[in-house]
mmJSON file of the N, C-alpha and C atoms, coordinates in Angstrom:
{"data_MODEL":{"atom_site":{
"group_PDB":["ATOM","ATOM","ATOM","ATOM","ATOM","ATOM","ATOM","ATOM","ATOM","ATOM","ATOM","ATOM","ATOM","ATOM","ATOM","ATOM","ATOM","ATOM","ATOM","ATOM","ATOM","ATOM","ATOM","ATOM","ATOM","ATOM","ATOM","ATOM","ATOM","ATOM","ATOM","ATOM","ATOM","ATOM","ATOM","ATOM","ATOM","ATOM","ATOM","ATOM","ATOM","ATOM","ATOM","ATOM","ATOM","ATOM","ATOM","ATOM","ATOM","ATOM","ATOM","ATOM","ATOM","ATOM","ATOM","ATOM","ATOM","ATOM","ATOM","ATOM","ATOM","ATOM","ATOM","ATOM","ATOM","ATOM","ATOM","ATOM","ATOM","ATOM","ATOM","ATOM","ATOM","ATOM","ATOM","ATOM","ATOM","ATOM","ATOM","ATOM","ATOM","ATOM","ATOM","ATOM","ATOM","ATOM","ATOM","ATOM","ATOM","ATOM","ATOM","ATOM","ATOM","ATOM","ATOM","ATOM","ATOM","ATOM","ATOM","ATOM","ATOM","ATOM","ATOM","ATOM","ATOM","ATOM","ATOM","ATOM","ATOM","ATOM","ATOM","ATOM","ATOM","ATOM","ATOM","ATOM","ATOM","ATOM","ATOM","ATOM","ATOM","ATOM","ATOM","ATOM","ATOM","ATOM","ATOM","ATOM","ATOM","ATOM","ATOM","ATOM","ATOM","ATOM","ATOM","ATOM","ATOM","ATOM","ATOM","ATOM","ATOM","ATOM","ATOM","ATOM","ATOM","ATOM","ATOM","ATOM","ATOM","ATOM","ATOM","ATOM","ATOM","ATOM","ATOM","ATOM","ATOM","ATOM","ATOM","ATOM","ATOM","ATOM","ATOM","ATOM","ATOM","ATOM","ATOM","ATOM","ATOM","ATOM","ATOM","ATOM","ATOM","ATOM","ATOM","ATOM","ATOM","ATOM","ATOM","ATOM","ATOM","ATOM","ATOM","ATOM","ATOM","ATOM","ATOM","ATOM","ATOM","ATOM","ATOM","ATOM","ATOM","ATOM","ATOM","ATOM","ATOM","ATOM","ATOM","ATOM","ATOM","ATOM","ATOM","ATOM","ATOM","ATOM","ATOM","ATOM","ATOM","ATOM","ATOM","ATOM","ATOM","ATOM","ATOM","ATOM","ATOM","ATOM","ATOM","ATOM","ATOM","ATOM","ATOM","ATOM","ATOM","ATOM","ATOM","ATOM","ATOM","ATOM","ATOM","ATOM","ATOM","ATOM"],
"id":[1,2,3,4,5,6,7,8,9,10,11,12,13,14,15,16,17,18,19,20,21,22,23,24,25,26,27,28,29,30,31,32,33,34,35,36,37,38,39,40,41,42,43,44,45,46,47,48,49,50,51,52,53,54,55,56,57,58,59,60,61,62,63,64,65,66,67,68,69,70,71,72,73,74,75,76,77,78,79,80,81,82,83,84,85,86,87,88,89,90,91,92,93,94,95,96,97,98,99,100,101,102,103,104,105,106,107,108,109,110,111,112,113,114,115,116,117,118,119,120,121,122,123,124,125,126,127,128,129,130,131,132,133,134,135,136,137,138,139,140,141,142,143,144,145,146,147,148,149,150,151,152,153,154,155,156,157,158,159,160,161,162,163,164,165,166,167,168,169,170,171,172,173,174,175,176,177,178,179,180,181,182,183,184,185,186,187,188,189,190,191,192,193,194,195,196,197,198,199,200,201,202,203,204,205,206,207,208,209,210,211,212,213,214,215,216,217,218,219,220,221,222,223,224,225,226,227,228,229,230,231,232,233,234],
"type_symbol":["N","C","C","N","C","C","N","C","C","N","C","C","N","C","C","N","C","C","N","C","C","N","C","C","N","C","C","N","C","C","N","C","C","N","C","C","N","C","C","N","C","C","N","C","C","N","C","C","N","C","C","N","C","C","N","C","C","N","C","C","N","C","C","N","C","C","N","C","C","N","C","C","N","C","C","N","C","C","N","C","C","N","C","C","N","C","C","N","C","C","N","C","C","N","C","C","N","C","C","N","C","C","N","C","C","N","C","C","N","C","C","N","C","C","N","C","C","N","C","C","N","C","C","N","C","C","N","C","C","N","C","C","N","C","C","N","C","C","N","C","C","N","C","C","N","C","C","N","C","C","N","C","C","N","C","C","N","C","C","N","C","C","N","C","C","N","C","C","N","C","C","N","C","C","N","C","C","N","C","C","N","C","C","N","C","C","N","C","C","N","C","C","N","C","C","N","C","C","N","C","C","N","C","C","N","C","C","N","C","C","N","C","C","N","C","C","N","C","C","N","C","C","N","C","C","N","C","C","N","C","C","N","C","C"],
"label_atom_id":["N","CA","C","N","CA","C","N","CA","C","N","CA","C","N","CA","C","N","CA","C","N","CA","C","N","CA","C","N","CA","C","N","CA","C","N","CA","C","N","CA","C","N","CA","C","N","CA","C","N","CA","C","N","CA","C","N","CA","C","N","CA","C","N","CA","C","N","CA","C","N","CA","C","N","CA","C","N","CA","C","N","CA","C","N","CA","C","N","CA","C","N","CA","C","N","CA","C","N","CA","C","N","CA","C","N","CA","C","N","CA","C","N","CA","C","N","CA","C","N","CA","C","N","CA","C","N","CA","C","N","CA","C","N","CA","C","N","CA","C","N","CA","C","N","CA","C","N","CA","C","N","CA","C","N","CA","C","N","CA","C","N","CA","C","N","CA","C","N","CA","C","N","CA","C","N","CA","C","N","CA","C","N","CA","C","N","CA","C","N","CA","C","N","CA","C","N","CA","C","N","CA","C","N","CA","C","N","CA","C","N","CA","C","N","CA","C","N","CA","C","N","CA","C","N","CA","C","N","CA","C","N","CA","C","N","CA","C","N","CA","C","N","CA","C","N","CA","C","N","CA","C","N","CA","C","N","CA","C","N","CA","C","N","CA","C","N","CA","C","N","CA","C"],
"label_alt_id":[null,null,null,null,null,null,null,null,null,null,null,null,null,null,null,null,null,null,null,null,null,null,null,null,null,null,null,null,null,null,null,null,null,null,null,null,null,null,null,null,null,null,null,null,null,null,null,null,null,null,null,null,null,null,null,null,null,null,null,null,null,null,null,null,null,null,null,null,null,null,null,null,null,null,null,null,null,null,null,null,null,null,null,null,null,null,null,null,null,null,null,null,null,null,null,null,null,null,null,null,null,null,null,null,null,null,null,null,null,null,null,null,null,null,null,null,null,null,null,null,null,null,null,null,null,null,null,null,null,null,null,null,null,null,null,null,null,null,null,null,null,null,null,null,null,null,null,null,null,null,null,null,null,null,null,null,null,null,null,null,null,null,null,null,null,null,null,null,null,null,null,null,null,null,null,null,null,null,null,null,null,null,null,null,null,null,null,null,null,null,null,null,null,null,null,null,null,null,null,null,null,null,null,null,null,null,null,null,null,null,null,null,null,null,null,null,null,null,null,null,null,null,null,null,null,null,null,null,null,null,null,null,null,null],
"label_comp_id":["MET","MET","MET","ASP","ASP","ASP","LEU","LEU","LEU","LYS","LYS","LYS","LYS","LYS","LYS","LEU","LEU","LEU","PHE","PHE","PHE","ASN","ASN","ASN","LYS","LYS","LYS","ALA","ALA","ALA","LYS","LYS","LYS","LYS","LYS","LYS","THR","THR","THR","VAL","VAL","VAL","ASP","ASP","ASP","ASP","ASP","ASP","ARG","ARG","ARG","GLY","GLY","GLY","GLY","GLY","GLY","ALA","ALA","ALA","ASP","ASP","ASP","SER","SER","SER","LEU","LEU","LEU","LYS","LYS","LYS","ALA","ALA","ALA","ASP","ASP","ASP","ALA","ALA","ALA","THR","THR","THR","GLU","GLU","GLU","LEU","LEU","LEU","LYS","LYS","LYS","ASP","ASP","ASP","ILE","ILE","ILE","ALA","ALA","ALA","THR","THR","THR","GLY","GLY","GLY","ARG","ARG","ARG","GLY","GLY","GLY","SER","SER","SER","LEU","LEU","LEU","GLY","GLY","GLY","ASP","ASP","ASP","LYS","LYS","LYS","ALA","ALA","ALA","LYS","LYS","LYS","ASP","ASP","ASP","ALA","ALA","ALA","ALA","ALA","ALA","ALA","ALA","ALA","ALA","ALA","ALA","VAL","VAL","VAL","LYS","LYS","LYS","ASP","ASP","ASP","PRO","PRO","PRO","GLY","GLY","GLY","ALA","ALA","ALA","PRO","PRO","PRO","GLY","GLY","GLY","GLY","GLY","GLY","GLY","GLY","GLY","GLU","GLU","GLU","GLY","GLY","GLY","ARG","ARG","ARG","ALA","ALA","ALA","ALA","ALA","ALA","LYS","LYS","LYS","PRO","PRO","PRO","GLN","GLN","GLN","ARG","ARG","ARG","PRO","PRO","PRO","GLU","GLU","GLU","GLY","GLY","GLY","ASP","ASP","ASP","GLU","GLU","GLU","GLN","GLN","GLN","ARG","ARG","ARG","PRO","PRO","PRO","ARG","ARG","ARG"],
"label_asym_id":["A","A","A","A","A","A","A","A","A","A","A","A","A","A","A","A","A","A","A","A","A","A","A","A","A","A","A","A","A","A","A","A","A","A","A","A","A","A","A","A","A","A","A","A","A","A","A","A","A","A","A","A","A","A","A","A","A","A","A","A","A","A","A","A","A","A","A","A","A","A","A","A","A","A","A","A","A","A","A","A","A","A","A","A","A","A","A","A","A","A","A","A","A","A","A","A","A","A","A","A","A","A","A","A","A","A","A","A","A","A","A","A","A","A","A","A","A","A","A","A","A","A","A","A","A","A","A","A","A","A","A","A","A","A","A","A","A","A","A","A","A","A","A","A","A","A","A","A","A","A","A","A","A","A","A","A","A","A","A","A","A","A","A","A","A","A","A","A","A","A","A","A","A","A","A","A","A","A","A","A","A","A","A","A","A","A","A","A","A","A","A","A","A","A","A","A","A","A","A","A","A","A","A","A","A","A","A","A","A","A","A","A","A","A","A","A","A","A","A","A","A","A","A","A","A","A","A","A","A","A","A","A","A","A"],
"label_entity_id":["1","1","1","1","1","1","1","1","1","1","1","1","1","1","1","1","1","1","1","1","1","1","1","1","1","1","1","1","1","1","1","1","1","1","1","1","1","1","1","1","1","1","1","1","1","1","1","1","1","1","1","1","1","1","1","1","1","1","1","1","1","1","1","1","1","1","1","1","1","1","1","1","1","1","1","1","1","1","1","1","1","1","1","1","1","1","1","1","1","1","1","1","1","1","1","1","1","1","1","1","1","1","1","1","1","1","1","1","1","1","1","1","1","1","1","1","1","1","1","1","1","1","1","1","1","1","1","1","1","1","1","1","1","1","1","1","1","1","1","1","1","1","1","1","1","1","1","1","1","1","1","1","1","1","1","1","1","1","1","1","1","1","1","1","1","1","1","1","1","1","1","1","1","1","1","1","1","1","1","1","1","1","1","1","1","1","1","1","1","1","1","1","1","1","1","1","1","1","1","1","1","1","1","1","1","1","1","1","1","1","1","1","1","1","1","1","1","1","1","1","1","1","1","1","1","1","1","1","1","1","1","1","1","1"],
"label_seq_id":[1,1,1,2,2,2,3,3,3,4,4,4,5,5,5,6,6,6,7,7,7,8,8,8,9,9,9,10,10,10,11,11,11,12,12,12,13,13,13,14,14,14,15,15,15,16,16,16,17,17,17,18,18,18,19,19,19,20,20,20,21,21,21,22,22,22,23,23,23,24,24,24,25,25,25,26,26,26,27,27,27,28,28,28,29,29,29,30,30,30,31,31,31,32,32,32,33,33,33,34,34,34,35,35,35,36,36,36,37,37,37,38,38,38,39,39,39,40,40,40,41,41,41,42,42,42,43,43,43,44,44,44,45,45,45,46,46,46,47,47,47,48,48,48,49,49,49,50,50,50,51,51,51,52,52,52,53,53,53,54,54,54,55,55,55,56,56,56,57,57,57,58,58,58,59,59,59,60,60,60,61,61,61,62,62,62,63,63,63,64,64,64,65,65,65,66,66,66,67,67,67,68,68,68,69,69,69,70,70,70,71,71,71,72,72,72,73,73,73,74,74,74,75,75,75,76,76,76,77,77,77,78,78,78],
"pdbx_PDB_ins_code":[null,null,null,null,null,null,null,null,null,null,null,null,null,null,null,null,null,null,null,null,null,null,null,null,null,null,null,null,null,null,null,null,null,null,null,null,null,null,null,null,null,null,null,null,null,null,null,null,null,null,null,null,null,null,null,null,null,null,null,null,null,null,null,null,null,null,null,null,null,null,null,null,null,null,null,null,null,null,null,null,null,null,null,null,null,null,null,null,null,null,null,null,null,null,null,null,null,null,null,null,null,null,null,null,null,null,null,null,null,null,null,null,null,null,null,null,null,null,null,null,null,null,null,null,null,null,null,null,null,null,null,null,null,null,null,null,null,null,null,null,null,null,null,null,null,null,null,null,null,null,null,null,null,null,null,null,null,null,null,null,null,null,null,null,null,null,null,null,null,null,null,null,null,null,null,null,null,null,null,null,null,null,null,null,null,null,null,null,null,null,null,null,null,null,null,null,null,null,null,null,null,null,null,null,null,null,null,null,null,null,null,null,null,null,null,null,null,null,null,null,null,null,null,null,null,null,null,null,null,null,null,null,null,null],
"Cartn_x":[74.397,73.782,74.058,74.477,74.838,73.603,72.933,71.692,71.879,73.032,73.304,73.39,74.045,74.169,72.774,71.958,70.611,69.744,69.866,69.159,69.582,70.875,71.372,70.891,70.853,70.392,68.878,68.076,66.674,66.474,67.214,67.127,67.472,68.508,68.895,67.79,67.161,66.1,64.91,64.54,63.416,63.781,64.958,65.416,65.431,65.878,65.908,64.502,63.504,62.125,61.372,61.988,61.341,61.097,61.552,61.372,60.125,59.912,58.859,57.445,57.274,55.957,55.614,56.613,56.408,56.105,56.779,56.539,55.112,54.615,53.239,52.263,52.514,51.668,51.643,52.82,52.881,52.07,52.167,51.414,49.918,49.495,48.084,47.577,48.415,48.056,47.919,48.858,48.807,47.587,47.24,46.077,44.799,44.725,43.567,43.471,44.585,44.571,44.084,44.605,44.249,42.792,42.211,40.843,39.838,40.343,39.504,38.899,38.165,37.5,38.452,38.196,39.005,39.53,40.048,40.551,41.945,42.327,43.617,44.78,44.632,45.716,45.784,44.64,44.652,45.244,44.889,45.427,46.915,47.427,48.861,49.59,49.011,49.625,49.634,48.509,48.397,49.393,49.516,50.458,51.901,52.25,53.601,53.92,52.966,53.152,53.299,52.532,52.586,53.939,54.495,55.754,56.87,56.802,57.85,57.899,56.768,56.723,56.445,57.498,57.324,56.535,55.826,55.17,53.729,53.038,51.614,51.28,51.673,51.495,50.071,49.138,47.721,47.077,47.807,47.211,46.596,47.105,46.602,45.216,44.849,43.551,43.536,44.624,44.646,44.774,43.966,44.049,43.771,44.518,44.343,43.069,42.333,41.116,41.436,40.561,40.789,40.505,41.26,41.065,39.659,38.987,37.658,37.75,36.86,36.805,35.917,36.247,35.34,33.98,32.961,31.591,31.494,30.74,30.523,31.669,32.627,33.785,33.716,32.467,32.339,32.748,33.263,33.608,32.37,32.055,30.892,31.363,30.646,31.037,30.854,31.735,31.658,30.898],
"Cartn_y":[2.659,1.826,2.381,1.51,1.899,1.8,2.935,2.926,2.476,2.839,2.424,0.905,0.321,-1.18,-1.807,-1.263,-1.708,-1.566,-0.422,-0.205,-1.188,-1.409,-2.346,-3.78,-4.182,-5.521,-5.644,-4.592,-4.646,-4.674,-3.909,-3.921,-5.29,-5.939,-7.231,-8.251,-8.189,-9.086,-8.927,-7.694,-7.424,-7.955,-7.693,-8.183,-9.7,-10.351,-11.845,-12.428,-11.699,-12.18,-11.836,-11.155,-10.943,-9.463,-8.562,-7.151,-6.528,-5.277,-4.499,-5.034,-5.472,-5.986,-7.254,-8.129,-9.347,-9.034,-8.006,-7.612,-7.105,-6.34,-5.833,-6.992,-7.973,-9.137,-9.932,-10.06,-10.771,-10.022,-8.676,-7.896,-8.035,-8.031,-8.223,-9.615,-10.619,-11.987,-12.095,-11.485,-11.523,-10.765,-9.645,-8.876,-9.741,-10.431,-11.278,-12.404,-12.974,-14.026,-13.475,-12.309,-11.735,-11.36,-10.893,-10.404,-11.559,-12.714,-13.799,-14.538,-15.543,-16.38,-17.455,-17.97,-19.019,-18.659,-19.668,-19.449,-18.774,-18.216,-17.534,-18.497,-19.721,-20.726,-21.024,-21.145,-21.436,-20.279,-19.044,-17.856,-17.793,-18.143,-18.101,-19.124,-20.318,-21.329,-20.88,-20.302,-19.831,-18.687,-17.801,-16.652,-17.165,-18.112,-18.634,-19.297,-20.031,-20.661,-19.575,-18.509,-17.448,-16.711,-16.537,-15.822,-16.657,-17.98,-18.855,-18.869,-18.607,-18.628,-17.238,-16.521,-15.11,-14.943,-13.805,-13.434,-13.809,-14.196,-14.515,-15.447,-16.72,-17.635,-17.882,-17.684,-17.956,-16.843,-15.977,-14.866,-13.854,-13.786,-12.816,-13.201,-14.453,-14.865,-15.058,-14.967,-15.178,-16.623,-17.047,-18.432,-19.426,-20.5,-21.558,-22.354,-22.692,-23.45,-24.931,-25.569,-26.978,-27.783,-28.821,-29.632,-30.247,-30.235,-30.818,-32.227,-33.102,-34.452,-34.479,-35.332,-35.443,-35.945,-35.582,-36.003,-37.512,-38.014,-39.441,-40.173,-39.406,-40.006,-39.758,-39.704,-39.505,-40.72,-40.537,-41.648,-42.082,-43.331,-43.877,-44.738,-44.706,-45.616,-47.057,-47.87,-49.342,-50.079],
"Cartn_z":[-43.793,-44.785,-46.192,-47.054,-48.415,-49.28,-49.56,-50.339,-51.784,-52.334,-53.723,-53.819,-52.871,-52.84,-52.703,-51.812,-51.593,-52.893,-53.57,-54.803,-55.854,-56.003,-56.995,-56.725,-55.465,-55.12,-55.461,-55.143,-55.478,-56.982,-57.731,-59.193,-59.77,-59.23,-59.711,-59.418,-58.237,-57.89,-58.826,-59.135,-60.074,-61.464,-61.913,-63.253,-63.284,-62.214,-62.195,-62.254,-61.755,-61.726,-63.032,-63.966,-65.233,-65.509,-64.709,-64.985,-64.306,-64.642,-64.002,-64.347,-65.582,-66.0,-65.211,-65.027,-64.247,-62.797,-62.284,-60.882,-60.723,-61.672,-61.642,-61.717,-62.58,-62.681,-61.351,-60.74,-59.424,-58.393,-58.375,-57.364,-57.614,-58.841,-59.138,-58.706,-58.976,-58.6,-57.068,-56.325,-54.847,-54.362,-54.994,-54.588,-54.807,-55.919,-56.208,-55.196,-54.802,-53.813,-52.46,-52.09,-50.775,-50.684,-51.766,-51.726,-52.133,-52.549,-52.961,-51.805,-52.124,-51.12,-50.628,-49.43,-48.88,-47.532,-46.853,-45.521,-45.599,-44.465,-44.419,-44.724,-44.272,-44.557,-46.042,-46.699,-48.118,-48.915,-48.472,-49.137,-48.966,-47.8,-47.544,-48.419,-48.567,-49.435,-50.89,-51.34,-52.732,-52.976,-52.0,-52.174,-52.174,-51.358,-51.343,-52.693,-53.282,-54.58,-55.648,-55.532,-56.546,-56.498,-55.304,-55.191,-55.77,-55.617,-56.114,-57.638,-58.311,-59.769,-60.284,-60.703,-61.115,-62.403,-62.497,-63.739,-63.844,-62.838,-62.872,-64.033,-63.935,-65.04,-65.478,-64.602,-64.977,-65.738,-66.349,-67.072,-66.098,-64.855,-63.925,-63.348,-63.426,-62.956,-61.444,-60.769,-59.316,-58.983,-58.035,-57.524,-58.593,-58.607,-59.585,-59.266,-60.283,-60.098,-59.818,-59.076,-58.79,-60.038,-60.279,-61.514,-61.463,-62.599,-62.726,-63.238,-62.786,-63.283,-64.533,-65.48,-66.646,-66.202,-66.976,-66.636,-66.631,-65.681,-65.589,-64.863,-64.324,-63.649,-62.136,-61.592,-60.197,-59.436,-58.235,-57.387,-56.612,-56.677,-55.971,-54.829,-53.702,-52.598,-52.996,-52.526,-52.865,-51.828],
"occupancy":[1.0,1.0,1.0,1.0,1.0,1.0,1.0,1.0,1.0,1.0,1.0,1.0,1.0,1.0,1.0,1.0,1.0,1.0,1.0,1.0,1.0,1.0,1.0,1.0,1.0,1.0,1.0,1.0,1.0,1.0,1.0,1.0,1.0,1.0,1.0,1.0,1.0,1.0,1.0,1.0,1.0,1.0,1.0,1.0,1.0,1.0,1.0,1.0,1.0,1.0,1.0,1.0,1.0,1.0,1.0,1.0,1.0,1.0,1.0,1.0,1.0,1.0,1.0,1.0,1.0,1.0,1.0,1.0,1.0,1.0,1.0,1.0,1.0,1.0,1.0,1.0,1.0,1.0,1.0,1.0,1.0,1.0,1.0,1.0,1.0,1.0,1.0,1.0,1.0,1.0,1.0,1.0,1.0,1.0,1.0,1.0,1.0,1.0,1.0,1.0,1.0,1.0,1.0,1.0,1.0,1.0,1.0,1.0,1.0,1.0,1.0,1.0,1.0,1.0,1.0,1.0,1.0,1.0,1.0,1.0,1.0,1.0,1.0,1.0,1.0,1.0,1.0,1.0,1.0,1.0,1.0,1.0,1.0,1.0,1.0,1.0,1.0,1.0,1.0,1.0,1.0,1.0,1.0,1.0,1.0,1.0,1.0,1.0,1.0,1.0,1.0,1.0,1.0,1.0,1.0,1.0,1.0,1.0,1.0,1.0,1.0,1.0,1.0,1.0,1.0,1.0,1.0,1.0,1.0,1.0,1.0,1.0,1.0,1.0,1.0,1.0,1.0,1.0,1.0,1.0,1.0,1.0,1.0,1.0,1.0,1.0,1.0,1.0,1.0,1.0,1.0,1.0,1.0,1.0,1.0,1.0,1.0,1.0,1.0,1.0,1.0,1.0,1.0,1.0,1.0,1.0,1.0,1.0,1.0,1.0,1.0,1.0,1.0,1.0,1.0,1.0,1.0,1.0,1.0,1.0,1.0,1.0,1.0,1.0,1.0,1.0,1.0,1.0,1.0,1.0,1.0,1.0,1.0,1.0],
"B_iso_or_equiv":[0.0,0.0,0.0,0.0,0.0,0.0,0.0,0.0,0.0,0.0,0.0,0.0,0.0,0.0,0.0,0.0,0.0,0.0,0.0,0.0,0.0,0.0,0.0,0.0,0.0,0.0,0.0,0.0,0.0,0.0,0.0,0.0,0.0,0.0,0.0,0.0,0.0,0.0,0.0,0.0,0.0,0.0,0.0,0.0,0.0,0.0,0.0,0.0,0.0,0.0,0.0,0.0,0.0,0.0,0.0,0.0,0.0,0.0,0.0,0.0,0.0,0.0,0.0,0.0,0.0,0.0,0.0,0.0,0.0,0.0,0.0,0.0,0.0,0.0,0.0,0.0,0.0,0.0,0.0,0.0,0.0,0.0,0.0,0.0,0.0,0.0,0.0,0.0,0.0,0.0,0.0,0.0,0.0,0.0,0.0,0.0,0.0,0.0,0.0,0.0,0.0,0.0,0.0,0.0,0.0,0.0,0.0,0.0,0.0,0.0,0.0,0.0,0.0,0.0,0.0,0.0,0.0,0.0,0.0,0.0,0.0,0.0,0.0,0.0,0.0,0.0,0.0,0.0,0.0,0.0,0.0,0.0,0.0,0.0,0.0,0.0,0.0,0.0,0.0,0.0,0.0,0.0,0.0,0.0,0.0,0.0,0.0,0.0,0.0,0.0,0.0,0.0,0.0,0.0,0.0,0.0,0.0,0.0,0.0,0.0,0.0,0.0,0.0,0.0,0.0,0.0,0.0,0.0,0.0,0.0,0.0,0.0,0.0,0.0,0.0,0.0,0.0,0.0,0.0,0.0,0.0,0.0,0.0,0.0,0.0,0.0,0.0,0.0,0.0,0.0,0.0,0.0,0.0,0.0,0.0,0.0,0.0,0.0,0.0,0.0,0.0,0.0,0.0,0.0,0.0,0.0,0.0,0.0,0.0,0.0,0.0,0.0,0.0,0.0,0.0,0.0,0.0,0.0,0.0,0.0,0.0,0.0,0.0,0.0,0.0,0.0,0.0,0.0,0.0,0.0,0.0,0.0,0.0,0.0],
"pdbx_formal_charge":[null,null,null,null,null,null,null,null,null,null,null,null,null,null,null,null,null,null,null,null,null,null,null,null,null,null,null,null,null,null,null,null,null,null,null,null,null,null,null,null,null,null,null,null,null,null,null,null,null,null,null,null,null,null,null,null,null,null,null,null,null,null,null,null,null,null,null,null,null,null,null,null,null,null,null,null,null,null,null,null,null,null,null,null,null,null,null,null,null,null,null,null,null,null,null,null,null,null,null,null,null,null,null,null,null,null,null,null,null,null,null,null,null,null,null,null,null,null,null,null,null,null,null,null,null,null,null,null,null,null,null,null,null,null,null,null,null,null,null,null,null,null,null,null,null,null,null,null,null,null,null,null,null,null,null,null,null,null,null,null,null,null,null,null,null,null,null,null,null,null,null,null,null,null,null,null,null,null,null,null,null,null,null,null,null,null,null,null,null,null,null,null,null,null,null,null,null,null,null,null,null,null,null,null,null,null,null,null,null,null,null,null,null,null,null,null,null,null,null,null,null,null,null,null,null,null,null,null,null,null,null,null,null,null],
"auth_seq_id":[1,1,1,2,2,2,3,3,3,4,4,4,5,5,5,6,6,6,7,7,7,8,8,8,9,9,9,10,10,10,11,11,11,12,12,12,13,13,13,14,14,14,15,15,15,16,16,16,17,17,17,18,18,18,19,19,19,20,20,20,21,21,21,22,22,22,23,23,23,24,24,24,25,25,25,26,26,26,27,27,27,28,28,28,29,29,29,30,30,30,31,31,31,32,32,32,33,33,33,34,34,34,35,35,35,36,36,36,37,37,37,38,38,38,39,39,39,40,40,40,41,41,41,42,42,42,43,43,43,44,44,44,45,45,45,46,46,46,47,47,47,48,48,48,49,49,49,50,50,50,51,51,51,52,52,52,53,53,53,54,54,54,55,55,55,56,56,56,57,57,57,58,58,58,59,59,59,60,60,60,61,61,61,62,62,62,63,63,63,64,64,64,65,65,65,66,66,66,67,67,67,68,68,68,69,69,69,70,70,70,71,71,71,72,72,72,73,73,73,74,74,74,75,75,75,76,76,76,77,77,77,78,78,78],
"auth_comp_id":["MET","MET","MET","ASP","ASP","ASP","LEU","LEU","LEU","LYS","LYS","LYS","LYS","LYS","LYS","LEU","LEU","LEU","PHE","PHE","PHE","ASN","ASN","ASN","LYS","LYS","LYS","ALA","ALA","ALA","LYS","LYS","LYS","LYS","LYS","LYS","THR","THR","THR","VAL","VAL","VAL","ASP","ASP","ASP","ASP","ASP","ASP","ARG","ARG","ARG","GLY","GLY","GLY","GLY","GLY","GLY","ALA","ALA","ALA","ASP","ASP","ASP","SER","SER","SER","LEU","LEU","LEU","LYS","LYS","LYS","ALA","ALA","ALA","ASP","ASP","ASP","ALA","ALA","ALA","THR","THR","THR","GLU","GLU","GLU","LEU","LEU","LEU","LYS","LYS","LYS","ASP","ASP","ASP","ILE","ILE","ILE","ALA","ALA","ALA","THR","THR","THR","GLY","GLY","GLY","ARG","ARG","ARG","GLY","GLY","GLY","SER","SER","SER","LEU","LEU","LEU","GLY","GLY","GLY","ASP","ASP","ASP","LYS","LYS","LYS","ALA","ALA","ALA","LYS","LYS","LYS","ASP","ASP","ASP","ALA","ALA","ALA","ALA","ALA","ALA","ALA","ALA","ALA","ALA","ALA","ALA","VAL","VAL","VAL","LYS","LYS","LYS","ASP","ASP","ASP","PRO","PRO","PRO","GLY","GLY","GLY","ALA","ALA","ALA","PRO","PRO","PRO","GLY","GLY","GLY","GLY","GLY","GLY","GLY","GLY","GLY","GLU","GLU","GLU","GLY","GLY","GLY","ARG","ARG","ARG","ALA","ALA","ALA","ALA","ALA","ALA","LYS","LYS","LYS","PRO","PRO","PRO","GLN","GLN","GLN","ARG","ARG","ARG","PRO","PRO","PRO","GLU","GLU","GLU","GLY","GLY","GLY","ASP","ASP","ASP","GLU","GLU","GLU","GLN","GLN","GLN","ARG","ARG","ARG","PRO","PRO","PRO","ARG","ARG","ARG"],
"auth_asym_id":["A","A","A","A","A","A","A","A","A","A","A","A","A","A","A","A","A","A","A","A","A","A","A","A","A","A","A","A","A","A","A","A","A","A","A","A","A","A","A","A","A","A","A","A","A","A","A","A","A","A","A","A","A","A","A","A","A","A","A","A","A","A","A","A","A","A","A","A","A","A","A","A","A","A","A","A","A","A","A","A","A","A","A","A","A","A","A","A","A","A","A","A","A","A","A","A","A","A","A","A","A","A","A","A","A","A","A","A","A","A","A","A","A","A","A","A","A","A","A","A","A","A","A","A","A","A","A","A","A","A","A","A","A","A","A","A","A","A","A","A","A","A","A","A","A","A","A","A","A","A","A","A","A","A","A","A","A","A","A","A","A","A","A","A","A","A","A","A","A","A","A","A","A","A","A","A","A","A","A","A","A","A","A","A","A","A","A","A","A","A","A","A","A","A","A","A","A","A","A","A","A","A","A","A","A","A","A","A","A","A","A","A","A","A","A","A","A","A","A","A","A","A","A","A","A","A","A","A","A","A","A","A","A","A"],
"auth_atom_id":["N","CA","C","N","CA","C","N","CA","C","N","CA","C","N","CA","C","N","CA","C","N","CA","C","N","CA","C","N","CA","C","N","CA","C","N","CA","C","N","CA","C","N","CA","C","N","CA","C","N","CA","C","N","CA","C","N","CA","C","N","CA","C","N","CA","C","N","CA","C","N","CA","C","N","CA","C","N","CA","C","N","CA","C","N","CA","C","N","CA","C","N","CA","C","N","CA","C","N","CA","C","N","CA","C","N","CA","C","N","CA","C","N","CA","C","N","CA","C","N","CA","C","N","CA","C","N","CA","C","N","CA","C","N","CA","C","N","CA","C","N","CA","C","N","CA","C","N","CA","C","N","CA","C","N","CA","C","N","CA","C","N","CA","C","N","CA","C","N","CA","C","N","CA","C","N","CA","C","N","CA","C","N","CA","C","N","CA","C","N","CA","C","N","CA","C","N","CA","C","N","CA","C","N","CA","C","N","CA","C","N","CA","C","N","CA","C","N","CA","C","N","CA","C","N","CA","C","N","CA","C","N","CA","C","N","CA","C","N","CA","C","N","CA","C","N","CA","C","N","CA","C","N","CA","C","N","CA","C","N","CA","C","N","CA","C","N","CA","C","N","CA","C"],
"pdbx_PDB_model_num":[1,1,1,1,1,1,1,1,1,1,1,1,1,1,1,1,1,1,1,1,1,1,1,1,1,1,1,1,1,1,1,1,1,1,1,1,1,1,1,1,1,1,1,1,1,1,1,1,1,1,1,1,1,1,1,1,1,1,1,1,1,1,1,1,1,1,1,1,1,1,1,1,1,1,1,1,1,1,1,1,1,1,1,1,1,1,1,1,1,1,1,1,1,1,1,1,1,1,1,1,1,1,1,1,1,1,1,1,1,1,1,1,1,1,1,1,1,1,1,1,1,1,1,1,1,1,1,1,1,1,1,1,1,1,1,1,1,1,1,1,1,1,1,1,1,1,1,1,1,1,1,1,1,1,1,1,1,1,1,1,1,1,1,1,1,1,1,1,1,1,1,1,1,1,1,1,1,1,1,1,1,1,1,1,1,1,1,1,1,1,1,1,1,1,1,1,1,1,1,1,1,1,1,1,1,1,1,1,1,1,1,1,1,1,1,1,1,1,1,1,1,1,1,1,1,1,1,1,1,1,1,1,1,1]
}}}
């Protein structure tokens, strides 16, 4: 196994994702998802979405909040 080749490939992957700071933000986001509330399936979906988008776009807040409806916009049965 060529360790130098492996190291260079890992370095390129980190650089492509935004560098070490972005990697740390991604790790924090994944930790927040793993320790947060929700089912295992929901956590897996959230983690997969987080990995696809490098750099923890939500400011490191972890799982994205569900969109809220404006007040008075509740759905009523017909």
